C-alpha positions in Angstrom: -19.0 57.2 -9.6 -19.8 53.9 -10.9 -21.1 51.2 -8.5 -18.0 48.8 -8.4 -20.2 46.1 -6.7 -22.7 46.1 -9.8 -19.6 46.1 -12.2 -17.6 43.3 -10.6 -21.0 41.2 -10.5 -21.7 42.0 -14.3 -18.1 40.9 -14.9 -18.4 37.7 -13.2 -21.6 36.8 -14.7 -20.4 37.4 -18.0 -17.4 35.3 -17.6 -19.3 32.5 -16.0 -21.8 32.6 -18.9 -18.9 32.2 -21.2 -17.4 29.4 -19.8 -21.0 27.6 -19.3 -21.4 28.4 -23.1 -18.0 26.7 -24.1 -18.5 23.7 -21.8 -22.0 23.3 -23.4 -20.7 23.5 -26.8 -17.9 21.1 -25.8 -20.4 18.3 -24.5 -22.7 18.8 -27.5 -20.0 18.4 -29.7 -18.7 15.3 -27.8 -22.3 13.7 -28.1 -22.9 14.5 -31.9 -19.4 13.0 -32.7 -20.1 10.0 -30.8 -23.6 9.7 -32.3 -22.1 10.0 -35.8 -19.4 7.7 -35.1 -21.6 5.0 -33.7 -24.2 5.1 -36.5 -24.6 2.2 -38.7 -25.9 4.2 -41.8 -23.5 6.5 -43.5 -23.7 9.9 -41.8 -22.4 13.2 -43.3 -22.5 16.5 -41.5 -21.8 19.5 -43.6 -21.9 23.4 -43.0 -24.2 25.9 -44.8 -21.6 26.0 -47.7 -21.9 22.1 -48.2 -18.4 21.5 -46.8 -18.0 18.4 -45.1 -17.4 18.9 -41.3 -17.9 15.4 -40.1 -18.5 12.0 -41.6 -18.4 8.3 -40.5 -16.7 5.3 -41.2 -19.7 3.8 -43.1 -19.7 7.0 -45.1 -16.1 6.7 -46.2 -16.7 2.9 -47.3 -19.4 3.9 -49.8 -17.3 6.4 -51.6 -17.5 10.0 -52.5 -20.5 9.9 -54.5 -22.8 8.2 -52.2 -25.6 10.4 -50.3 
């Protein structure tokens, strides 16, 4: 018979770890977004396939061929 206490503990630890990871991801996303938005230089963030994920106003003002 499985140890119910151990199984409950493992489930709780897993749930808390996932929630902390989600919270950390949201916090990091907010920090990166704010930093890019406030930068005085043109900034563009892309994924590994070179798709633009985020760009700031200065990047938009310079047109699509800049960078």
